[in-house]
C-alpha positions as CSV (number, residue, x, y, z in Angstrom):
1,M,13.2,-3.9,-20.6
2,K,15.5,-3.3,-18.2
3,T,19.5,-4.1,-18.5
4,L,21.2,-6.1,-16.1
5,K,23.1,-3.0,-14.7
6,Q,19.8,-1.4,-14.2
7,F,18.2,-4.6,-12.6
8,N,21.3,-4.6,-10.3
9,K,21.4,-1.1,-9.1
10,N,17.5,-1.3,-8.2
11,Q,18.3,-4.6,-6.3
12,S,21.0,-2.9,-4.4
13,E,18.6,-0.1,-3.6
14,I,15.7,-2.1,-2.5
15,E,18.4,-4.3,0.0
16,S,19.7,-1.2,1.3
17,L,16.2,-0.4,2.8
18,D,14.9,-1.3,6.1
19,E,13.2,-4.7,6.7
20,D,9.9,-3.4,7.2
21,V,9.7,-1.2,3.8
22,R,11.1,-4.1,1.9
23,E,8.3,-6.5,3.2
24,L,5.7,-3.5,2.3
25,I,7.1,-3.6,-1.3
26,T,6.9,-7.3,-1.8
27,E,3.3,-7.3,-0.1
28,I,2.2,-4.2,-2.6
29,S,4.1,-6.3,-5.8
30,I,2.3,-9.3,-5.0
31,G,-0.9,-7.5,-4.7
32,K,-0.7,-5.9,-7.8
33,I,0.2,-8.9,-9.6
34,S,-2.8,-11.1,-8.5
35,T,-5.1,-7.9,-8.9
36,T,-4.0,-7.6,-12.6
37,I,-4.4,-11.5,-13.3
38,L,-7.9,-11.4,-11.7
39,V,-9.0,-8.0,-14.1
40,G,-7.1,-9.7,-17.0
41,R,-9.2,-13.0,-16.5
42,L,-12.5,-10.7,-15.8
43,M,-11.9,-8.6,-19.1
44,R,-11.5,-11.6,-21.1
45,L,-14.6,-13.2,-19.8
46,V,-16.5,-10.0,-20.4
47,K,-15.5,-9.9,-24.1
48,G,-17.6,-13.1,-24.5
49,I,-20.9,-11.2,-23.2
50,S,-23.1,-10.2,-26.1
51,D,-24.8,-7.3,-24.3
52,K,-23.1,-4.2,-24.8
53,S,-24.3,-2.3,-22.1
54,L,-23.7,-5.5,-19.6
55,Q,-20.3,-5.9,-20.9
56,K,-19.4,-2.3,-20.4
57,T,-20.6,-2.2,-17.0
58,L,-18.8,-4.9,-16.0
59,S,-15.6,-4.1,-17.4
60,T,-15.7,-0.8,-15.7
61,L,-16.4,-2.2,-12.3
62,G,-13.4,-4.4,-13.0
63,Y,-11.3,-1.2,-13.6
64,M,-12.7,0.3,-10.2
65,I,-11.9,-2.8,-8.1
66,Y,-8.4,-2.7,-9.9
67,T,-7.7,0.7,-8.8
68,V,-9.0,0.0,-5.2
69,S,-7.1,-2.8,-4.7
70,L,-3.8,-0.9,-5.6
71,Q,-4.7,1.6,-3.1
72,S,-5.8,-0.4,0.0
73,K,-2.3,-1.6,0.7
74,S,-0.9,2.0,0.6
75,L,-3.7,3.1,2.9
76,V,-3.0,0.4,5.2
77,E,0.2,1.4,5.8
78,V,-0.8,5.1,6.0
79,D,-3.2,4.4,9.0
80,K,-0.3,2.4,10.9
81,K,2.0,5.2,10.1
82,L,-0.6,7.8,11.9
83,D,-1.3,5.5,14.7
84,R,2.7,5.6,15.6
85,I,2.7,9.1,15.3
86,L,-0.6,9.7,17.8
87,Y,1.1,7.0,19.9
88,K,4.7,9.0,20.0
89,Q,2.4,12.4,20.6
90,Q,0.9,10.7,23.4
91,Q,3.8,9.6,24.8
92,Q,5.5,13.1,24.5
93,D,2.4,14.3,26.2
94,N,3.0,12.2,29.2
95,D,6.5,13.3,29.5
96,I,5.7,17.0,29.7
97,R,3.2,16.3,32.2
98,Q,5.6,14.5,34.3
99,I,8.3,17.3,33.7
100,K,5.8,19.9,34.7
101,N,4.8,17.7,38.0
102,K,8.7,17.5,39.0
103,T,9.2,21.5,38.6
104,N,6.1,22.0,40.4
105,N,6.9,19.8,43.2
106,I,10.3,21.6,43.4
């Protein structure tokens, strides 16, 4: 359990981040909580199944869903960043072409 000083330190670090990063952290946190609840309920229901092989299969499936869902938010963010980088690169290529055209015309 965190002490009040540790919590306040972390809170001030989060507040110092820009708005997009704070929203991303909030989305990921909410996703982790909801996925954890879903998997917890699944595991509780799976324990009531008498067939051991089905029980093991469903619990493995639950853990796989949990793992994938935690990664999906970060993958979407990586795709967005890659798109931004590609867009900036295209802009720079266009700027270079314009500069070359101006120098050739002189």
